[in-house]
C-alpha positions as CSV (number, residue, x, y, z in Angstrom):
1,X,-21.0,-141.4,-14.2
2,X,-17.8,-143.5,-14.0
3,X,-16.2,-146.4,-15.1
4,X,-12.9,-148.5,-14.7
5,X,-11.3,-149.5,-17.4
6,X,-8.7,-151.9,-16.9
7,X,-5.6,-153.3,-18.7
8,X,-4.8,-155.7,-20.6
9,X,-2.1,-159.0,-20.9
10,X,-0.7,-160.1,-23.8
11,X,0.0,-164.7,-23.2
12,X,2.2,-165.1,-26.1
13,X,2.2,-163.1,-29.0
14,X,3.0,-163.9,-32.6
15,X,3.8,-161.5,-35.4
16,X,2.9,-163.4,-38.5
17,X,3.1,-161.5,-41.4
18,X,3.4,-157.9,-43.0
19,X,-0.2,-156.6,-44.0
20,X,-0.1,-154.5,-47.2
21,X,-1.3,-151.7,-45.6
22,X,1.5,-151.3,-43.7
23,X,0.6,-152.8,-40.4
24,X,1.4,-156.7,-39.2
25,X,-0.9,-159.4,-38.8
26,X,-0.3,-161.0,-35.4
27,X,-1.7,-163.9,-32.7
28,X,-2.0,-163.5,-29.4
29,X,-4.2,-164.0,-26.7
30,X,-5.3,-160.8,-24.7
31,X,-6.4,-161.1,-20.9
32,X,-8.0,-159.0,-18.9
33,X,-6.0,-158.0,-15.6
34,X,-6.7,-155.9,-12.4
35,X,-4.9,-152.7,-13.0
36,X,-7.6,-149.9,-13.6
37,X,-8.1,-146.2,-14.7
38,X,-10.9,-144.0,-13.8
39,X,-13.0,-142.5,-16.3
40,X,-15.6,-140.3,-15.3
41,X,-18.1,-137.8,-17.6
42,X,-20.4,-134.9,-16.7
43,X,-22.7,-132.6,-18.7
44,X,-20.5,-129.4,-19.7
45,X,-20.4,-126.6,-22.0
46,X,-17.4,-127.7,-24.1
47,X,-16.5,-131.3,-24.6
48,X,-12.5,-131.3,-23.1
49,X,-10.6,-133.8,-21.3
50,X,-8.6,-133.7,-18.3
51,X,-6.0,-136.1,-16.9
52,X,-4.7,-136.9,-13.4
53,X,-2.4,-139.4,-12.4
54,X,0.4,-140.6,-14.4
55,X,1.7,-138.3,-17.2
56,X,0.6,-138.9,-20.4
57,X,2.6,-137.6,-23.4
58,X,1.4,-135.6,-25.7
59,X,-1.7,-133.3,-26.9
60,X,-4.4,-133.9,-24.4
61,X,-6.7,-133.1,-27.3
62,X,-5.2,-135.9,-29.4
63,X,-6.4,-138.2,-26.2
64,X,-8.2,-141.8,-27.1
65,X,-11.0,-140.7,-25.0
66,X,-11.6,-137.0,-27.1
67,X,-11.4,-139.4,-30.5
68,X,-14.0,-141.8,-28.9
69,X,-16.3,-138.8,-28.3
70,X,-15.6,-137.9,-31.7
71,X,-16.7,-141.0,-33.2
72,X,-20.1,-141.1,-31.1
73,X,-20.4,-137.2,-31.5
74,X,-20.7,-137.9,-35.7
75,X,-23.4,-140.1,-35.8
76,X,-25.2,-139.5,-32.4
77,X,-24.9,-135.6,-31.7
78,X,-24.4,-136.3,-28.2
79,X,-24.3,-133.0,-25.6
80,X,-20.6,-132.3,-24.9
81,X,-18.8,-133.9,-22.1
82,X,-15.9,-133.1,-19.2
83,X,-14.2,-135.8,-19.8
84,X,-12.3,-136.7,-16.4
85,X,-9.3,-139.0,-16.8
86,X,-7.3,-140.4,-13.8
87,X,-4.6,-142.4,-15.0
88,X,-3.0,-145.8,-13.2
89,X,-2.7,-148.0,-15.6
90,X,1.3,-147.7,-16.9
91,X,2.0,-145.8,-20.2
92,X,4.3,-147.5,-22.5
93,X,3.4,-150.8,-21.6
94,X,2.0,-153.2,-23.9
95,X,-1.2,-153.1,-21.4
96,X,-3.3,-151.4,-23.5
97,X,-4.4,-148.6,-21.5
98,X,-5.4,-146.1,-24.1
99,X,-7.1,-148.4,-25.9
100,X,-9.2,-149.6,-22.3
101,X,-10.1,-145.9,-21.8
102,X,-11.8,-144.9,-25.1
103,X,-13.2,-148.6,-24.9
104,X,-15.0,-147.9,-21.8
105,X,-16.1,-144.5,-22.9
106,X,-18.1,-145.3,-25.7
107,X,-19.6,-147.6,-23.1
108,X,-20.4,-145.2,-20.5
109,X,-21.9,-143.3,-23.9
110,X,-23.9,-145.6,-25.1
111,X,-25.0,-146.3,-21.2
112,X,-25.6,-142.6,-20.7
113,X,-28.1,-141.7,-23.7
114,X,-29.7,-145.1,-23.9
115,X,-27.8,-145.2,-27.9
116,X,-29.0,-148.6,-27.5
117,X,-25.2,-149.8,-29.3
118,X,-24.9,-153.6,-29.5
119,X,-21.3,-155.0,-28.2
120,X,-20.9,-155.3,-32.1
121,X,-21.5,-151.5,-33.4
122,X,-19.7,-150.4,-30.4
123,X,-16.4,-153.0,-31.6
124,X,-16.9,-151.3,-34.9
125,X,-16.6,-147.7,-33.7
126,X,-13.5,-148.4,-31.8
127,X,-11.5,-150.6,-34.0
128,X,-10.2,-147.6,-36.4
129,X,-9.1,-145.6,-32.9
130,X,-6.5,-148.8,-32.2
131,X,-5.8,-152.5,-32.8
132,X,-6.6,-153.6,-29.4
133,X,-9.5,-150.9,-28.8
134,X,-12.2,-153.6,-29.5
135,X,-10.8,-155.9,-26.8
136,X,-12.7,-154.0,-24.0
137,X,-15.7,-153.3,-25.0
138,X,-16.4,-157.4,-23.9
139,X,-13.4,-157.7,-21.8
140,X,-13.3,-160.8,-21.8
141,X,-10.2,-163.7,-22.5
142,X,-10.0,-163.8,-26.4
143,X,-7.5,-165.0,-29.3
144,X,-7.0,-162.7,-31.4
145,X,-5.8,-162.2,-34.8
146,X,-5.3,-159.9,-38.0
147,X,-4.4,-156.7,-36.6
148,X,-5.4,-157.9,-33.0
149,X,-8.9,-156.9,-33.4
150,X,-10.6,-160.5,-35.1
151,X,-11.4,-162.4,-32.5
152,X,-12.2,-166.2,-31.5
153,X,-13.7,-166.9,-27.5
154,X,-11.6,-168.7,-25.5
155,X,-12.0,-170.8,-22.1
156,X,-9.2,-169.4,-20.0
157,X,-9.6,-168.6,-16.3
158,X,-6.2,-167.4,-14.1
159,X,-7.9,-166.7,-11.5
160,X,-6.7,-169.0,-9.1
161,X,-3.4,-168.2,-9.6
162,X,-1.5,-165.1,-8.4
163,X,0.0,-162.5,-11.4
164,X,2.3,-160.4,-10.8
165,X,3.3,-157.5,-13.0
166,X,6.5,-155.7,-12.8
167,X,7.1,-151.9,-15.1
168,X,10.4,-151.0,-15.2
169,X,11.2,-146.8,-15.9
170,X,11.5,-147.6,-19.6
171,X,9.6,-146.3,-23.0
172,X,9.2,-148.6,-25.7
173,X,8.6,-147.9,-28.9
174,X,6.0,-149.7,-30.5
175,X,8.1,-148.6,-34.3
176,X,11.3,-149.9,-32.5
177,X,9.5,-153.6,-31.0
178,X,8.4,-153.7,-34.4
179,X,11.7,-152.3,-36.6
180,X,13.4,-155.7,-35.5
181,X,10.5,-158.6,-36.4
182,X,11.0,-160.6,-39.0
183,X,7.3,-162.1,-39.6
184,X,7.0,-165.9,-39.6
185,X,3.7,-168.1,-38.8
186,X,4.6,-170.7,-35.9
187,X,4.8,-174.2,-36.2
188,X,2.1,-174.4,-33.6
189,X,-1.3,-172.0,-33.3
190,X,-1.4,-170.2,-29.6
191,X,-4.7,-171.5,-30.2
192,X,-3.0,-174.9,-29.6
193,X,-0.7,-174.1,-27.1
194,X,-2.4,-171.7,-24.8
195,X,-4.2,-174.9,-23.6
196,X,-0.9,-176.7,-22.7
197,X,-0.4,-176.9,-18.9
198,X,0.6,-173.9,-17.6
199,X,4.0,-175.4,-15.9
200,X,4.5,-175.9,-20.2
201,X,4.1,-172.1,-21.4
202,X,7.6,-171.1,-20.5
203,X,8.7,-173.6,-23.1
204,X,6.6,-173.0,-26.1
205,X,4.6,-169.5,-25.3
206,X,6.5,-166.8,-26.2
207,X,6.1,-162.9,-27.8
208,X,8.0,-162.2,-30.5
209,X,8.9,-158.9,-29.8
210,X,11.3,-160.3,-27.0
211,X,14.1,-160.8,-28.8
212,X,14.4,-157.0,-30.4
213,X,13.2,-155.3,-27.3
214,X,15.6,-157.3,-24.8
215,X,18.6,-156.6,-27.4
216,X,18.0,-152.6,-26.7
217,X,16.9,-153.0,-23.1
218,X,18.2,-155.9,-21.0
219,X,17.3,-154.7,-17.9
220,X,13.9,-155.9,-19.5
221,X,15.2,-159.0,-19.7
222,X,16.9,-159.1,-16.3
223,X,13.6,-158.8,-15.0
224,X,11.9,-161.7,-16.7
225,X,15.2,-164.0,-15.7
226,X,14.1,-162.6,-11.6
227,X,10.7,-163.7,-12.0
228,X,11.7,-167.0,-12.7
229,X,14.4,-167.5,-10.3
230,X,11.5,-166.3,-7.9
231,X,9.6,-169.1,-8.7
232,X,7.2,-167.8,-11.4
233,X,5.6,-170.6,-13.4
234,X,5.3,-168.5,-16.3
235,X,6.7,-165.2,-17.5
236,X,6.7,-162.8,-20.3
237,X,6.6,-159.7,-21.3
238,X,3.4,-158.0,-22.7
239,X,2.7,-156.5,-26.1
240,X,5.5,-154.8,-27.3
241,X,7.1,-153.6,-23.3
242,X,8.3,-152.4,-21.2
243,X,5.9,-154.6,-18.6
244,X,6.9,-158.2,-17.5
245,X,3.9,-159.7,-15.8
246,X,4.5,-163.4,-14.2
247,X,1.9,-166.1,-13.0
248,X,3.1,-167.9,-9.2
249,X,1.1,-170.5,-7.4
250,X,0.7,-168.8,-4.2
251,X,0.8,-164.7,-3.5
252,X,4.7,-163.2,-3.1
253,X,6.7,-160.1,-2.5
254,X,9.6,-159.2,-4.4
255,X,11.9,-156.8,-2.9
256,X,14.5,-157.5,-5.5
257,X,12.4,-155.8,-7.7
258,X,11.0,-153.4,-6.5
259,X,13.9,-151.1,-6.6
260,X,13.5,-148.5,-9.7
261,X,10.9,-150.7,-10.9
262,X,6.7,-150.3,-10.1
263,X,5.1,-153.6,-9.1
264,X,1.9,-154.6,-8.7
265,X,0.6,-157.4,-7.1
266,X,-2.6,-160.0,-7.4
267,X,-3.6,-158.1,-10.7
């Protein structure tokens, strides 16, 4: 069985407060985009994961797909699986690729073995794996609060626009990004700001991580500035970086940004 696990972008991100458990509360909008990893599961004698495509750092046994399988296995004792993961979503880019893979694997197992898990139950299984994992279960635009796992439905459709994503050859550590953050509540909630005309987002919708990340990696700031120079209505770094997305009214080509960066058009 196959699944196509898509990435997400953050349409704004406010870090509102430090939690007692060491995490941070945030306010953001998760929006799915059309960059996909491919996941295949087949019956096997021993559960294992094979990763193709983009290199993924770390031990494959610690991959979120393996952890997702384990969290389902402990309750349902499903047969061993060979998990083949073809990575296309950039790693360390603020796009939630690993979280998406874990969530889509749980959905695959639920379908293959007719476990009867509801969306809410699947969300509960994947929440411990990553703050944004649960988003990919329903995979629709949401306002996210708490650690990024408390969702409110959001009517938002950007399909009439042209989205471009730029991924520089930079890996931003999430811990480094948080180290420069001073949590604070915004004067206006993102829930209100996201309903402003798109042309006004540039002046009101921000990503708190940009301040610390741009200071350490000015190349990422330059990418955002170049996207506006090329006519973007709105541009923002996604998550804790390093990718930057832009919303255009019409299709574009950006040769000035293609050198040294990976570009994804019409995402």
